[in-house]
C-alpha positions as CSV (number, residue, x, y, z in Angstrom):
1,M,0.0,0.0,0.0
2,A,1.3,3.4,-0.9
3,L,2.3,5.8,1.8
4,P,0.8,9.2,2.0
5,R,2.5,12.0,0.1
6,I,3.3,15.3,1.8
7,H,2.5,18.7,0.3
8,K,3.4,21.8,2.2
9,G,3.1,20.0,5.5
10,K,-0.4,18.6,4.7
11,E,-1.0,14.9,4.5
12,Y,-3.1,13.3,1.8
13,F,-3.2,10.0,0.0
14,I,-2.4,9.5,-3.6
15,H,-2.5,6.1,-5.2
16,P,0.7,5.2,-7.1
17,T,-1.2,5.0,-10.5
18,A,-2.6,8.5,-10.1
19,I,-1.1,11.5,-11.9
20,V,-1.1,14.8,-9.9
21,E,0.7,17.5,-11.8
22,D,3.0,20.0,-10.2
23,G,1.1,23.1,-9.2
24,A,-2.0,21.2,-8.1
25,V,-3.0,21.9,-4.4
26,I,-4.4,19.0,-2.4
27,G,-6.0,19.5,1.1
28,K,-5.3,17.5,4.2
29,G,-7.1,14.2,4.5
30,T,-8.0,14.0,0.8
31,R,-7.7,10.6,-0.9
32,I,-7.0,10.2,-4.6
33,W,-7.4,6.8,-6.0
34,H,-6.5,4.6,-9.1
35,F,-5.7,6.3,-12.4
36,V,-7.0,9.8,-11.4
37,H,-5.5,12.7,-13.3
38,V,-5.3,16.1,-11.5
39,R,-4.0,18.9,-13.7
40,S,-1.7,21.8,-12.7
41,G,-3.6,24.7,-11.0
42,A,-6.4,22.5,-9.8
43,R,-7.3,23.1,-6.1
44,I,-8.9,20.3,-4.1
45,G,-10.0,20.9,-0.5
46,E,-9.7,18.8,2.7
47,N,-11.2,15.4,3.3
48,C,-12.3,14.8,-0.3
49,N,-12.5,11.3,-1.8
50,I,-11.6,11.1,-5.5
51,G,-12.6,7.8,-7.1
52,K,-11.0,5.7,-9.8
53,G,-10.4,7.3,-13.3
54,V,-11.5,10.8,-12.4
55,Y,-10.2,13.7,-14.5
56,I,-9.8,17.1,-12.9
57,D,-8.8,19.8,-15.3
58,V,-6.6,22.9,-15.1
59,D,-7.8,25.5,-12.5
60,V,-10.8,23.5,-11.3
61,E,-11.8,24.4,-7.8
62,I,-13.2,21.7,-5.4
63,G,-14.2,22.4,-1.8
64,N,-13.9,20.4,1.4
65,N,-15.6,17.1,2.0
66,V,-16.5,16.4,-1.6
67,K,-17.1,12.8,-2.8
68,I,-16.3,12.2,-6.4
69,Q,-17.2,8.7,-7.7
70,N,-15.4,6.8,-10.5
71,F,-14.8,8.2,-13.9
72,V,-16.2,11.7,-13.3
73,S,-14.9,14.4,-15.7
74,I,-14.5,18.0,-14.4
75,Y,-13.2,20.5,-16.9
76,R,-11.7,23.9,-16.6
77,G,-14.2,26.6,-15.5
78,V,-16.1,24.3,-13.0
79,K,-16.3,25.2,-9.3
80,I,-17.5,22.6,-6.8
81,E,-18.3,23.9,-3.3
82,D,-18.2,22.0,0.0
83,D,-20.0,18.8,0.8
84,V,-21.0,18.0,-2.9
85,F,-21.6,14.4,-4.1
86,L,-20.8,13.6,-7.8
87,G,-22.0,10.2,-8.9
88,P,-20.1,7.8,-11.2
89,H,-19.5,8.9,-14.8
90,A,-21.0,12.4,-14.3
91,T,-19.6,14.8,-16.8
92,F,-19.2,18.6,-16.9
93,T,-18.7,20.6,-20.1
94,N,-17.1,24.1,-20.6
95,D,-17.8,25.0,-24.2
96,L,-21.3,25.9,-25.7
97,Y,-20.2,25.6,-29.3
98,P,-17.6,22.8,-29.5
99,R,-15.6,22.2,-32.6
100,S,-12.3,20.4,-32.8
101,Y,-10.8,23.2,-35.0
102,N,-12.1,26.4,-33.2
103,K,-9.4,28.7,-32.0
104,D,-11.5,31.4,-30.4
105,W,-13.6,29.4,-28.0
106,K,-13.9,30.5,-24.4
107,V,-14.5,28.7,-21.1
108,I,-18.1,29.0,-19.8
109,P,-18.1,28.7,-16.0
110,T,-20.3,26.3,-14.0
111,I,-20.8,26.2,-10.3
112,V,-22.2,23.4,-8.0
113,K,-23.2,24.9,-4.7
114,R,-22.7,23.5,-1.2
115,G,-24.4,20.2,-0.4
116,A,-25.7,19.4,-3.9
117,S,-25.7,15.9,-5.3
118,I,-25.4,14.9,-9.0
119,G,-26.5,11.4,-10.0
120,A,-24.7,8.7,-12.1
121,N,-24.2,9.5,-15.8
122,A,-25.6,13.0,-15.5
123,T,-24.3,15.7,-17.9
124,I,-24.0,19.3,-16.8
125,V,-24.0,21.7,-19.7
126,C,-21.8,24.6,-19.0
127,G,-23.0,28.0,-17.8
128,V,-25.4,26.8,-15.1
129,T,-25.6,27.0,-11.3
130,I,-26.7,24.0,-9.3
131,G,-28.1,25.4,-6.1
132,E,-27.4,24.4,-2.5
133,Y,-28.6,20.9,-1.5
134,A,-30.2,20.4,-5.0
135,M,-30.3,16.8,-6.4
136,V,-29.8,16.0,-10.1
137,G,-31.2,12.5,-11.0
138,A,-29.2,9.8,-12.7
139,G,-28.8,10.3,-16.4
140,A,-30.2,13.9,-16.4
141,V,-29.0,16.5,-18.8
142,V,-28.9,19.8,-17.0
143,T,-29.3,22.8,-19.4
144,K,-30.4,25.6,-17.0
145,D,-30.0,26.7,-13.4
146,V,-31.2,24.3,-10.7
147,P,-32.7,26.1,-7.7
148,P,-31.6,25.1,-4.1
149,H,-33.2,22.0,-2.7
150,S,-34.7,21.1,-6.1
151,L,-34.9,17.6,-7.6
152,V,-34.4,17.6,-11.4
153,V,-34.6,14.6,-13.7
154,G,-34.7,13.8,-17.5
155,N,-33.3,15.1,-20.7
156,P,-33.5,18.1,-20.6
157,A,-33.7,18.1,-16.8
158,R,-37.0,19.3,-15.4
159,L,-37.9,20.3,-11.9
160,V,-40.1,17.5,-10.4
161,G,-39.9,18.2,-6.7
162,F,-37.8,19.3,-3.7
163,V,-35.5,17.6,-1.3
164,C,-34.4,18.0,2.3
165,Y,-30.8,18.5,3.5
166,C,-30.9,14.8,4.1
167,G,-31.7,14.1,0.5
168,R,-35.2,12.8,1.0
169,P,-38.2,14.1,-1.0
170,L,-40.2,16.9,0.6
171,K,-43.9,16.3,0.6
172,K,-45.5,17.9,3.7
173,I,-46.2,21.6,3.5
174,V,-46.4,23.2,6.9
175,K,-46.6,26.8,6.0
176,E,-47.4,28.9,2.9
177,T,-46.7,32.7,2.6
178,E,-46.5,35.2,-0.2
179,D,-42.7,34.7,-0.1
180,G,-42.7,30.9,-0.4
181,I,-43.5,27.5,1.0
182,V,-42.2,25.7,4.1
183,F,-41.9,22.0,3.9
184,K,-41.1,19.6,6.8
185,C,-39.1,16.5,6.1
186,K,-40.8,13.3,7.3
187,H,-37.5,11.6,7.6
188,C,-35.4,14.0,9.7
189,G,-37.9,16.6,10.8
190,R,-36.1,19.6,9.4
191,E,-38.0,22.5,7.8
192,V,-37.0,23.8,4.4
193,F,-38.1,27.1,2.9
194,I,-38.7,27.2,-0.9
195,P,-39.0,30.6,-2.4
196,R,-42.3,31.3,-4.2
197,K,-40.6,31.7,-7.7
198,H,-39.1,28.2,-7.4
199,Y,-42.3,26.6,-6.3
200,E,-44.2,28.3,-9.1
201,R,-41.6,26.9,-11.6
202,Y,-42.2,23.5,-10.2
203,L,-46.0,23.9,-10.7
204,L,-45.5,25.1,-14.2
205,E,-43.3,22.2,-15.2
206,S,-45.6,19.7,-13.5
207,R,-48.5,21.0,-15.7
208,K,-46.3,20.6,-18.8
209,R,-45.8,16.9,-18.0
210,C,-49.5,16.2,-17.7
């Protein structure tokens, strides 16, 4: 078993088959597994788990306590905040008009906010923000912003409900005001406030599915 490598006094584990380029910054307690490639300029926070075959591009930012499952691809322009979960084979893009021969293309940034989860084989089209504690279903193709605590599924991804901090679906409404809706989680008992504009988007997209 490989011994931990040391970087600026901080311990982290890198599997012998992984490639971590000079100039990448890795936080204390992070584990980087088989055949991972981390490019120069990437910044990975503390206590992250980077699964087999993950690719992390130049200047990508990853927060603390992030779990990245096998074969995820994260390209330049993507920022991942703390406590995010990325399921196996999830893919991020950074170019809205891809051609192999374009010389004038520019990076389109994407951000995944704190606590969000992205399911297996999901594709995140660049230029979107995935809100705090949102959940993207397996195989979804995200083409527009995902509000906090939202559950989106399908291709293109549509808002089909809301989820708690614990990830369970929110069903029970305990309060409704002009500003929004308050749900109470049946699993953990926490209350979650959903702004009116996000709840109305959910109702609109629900009617479109009928």
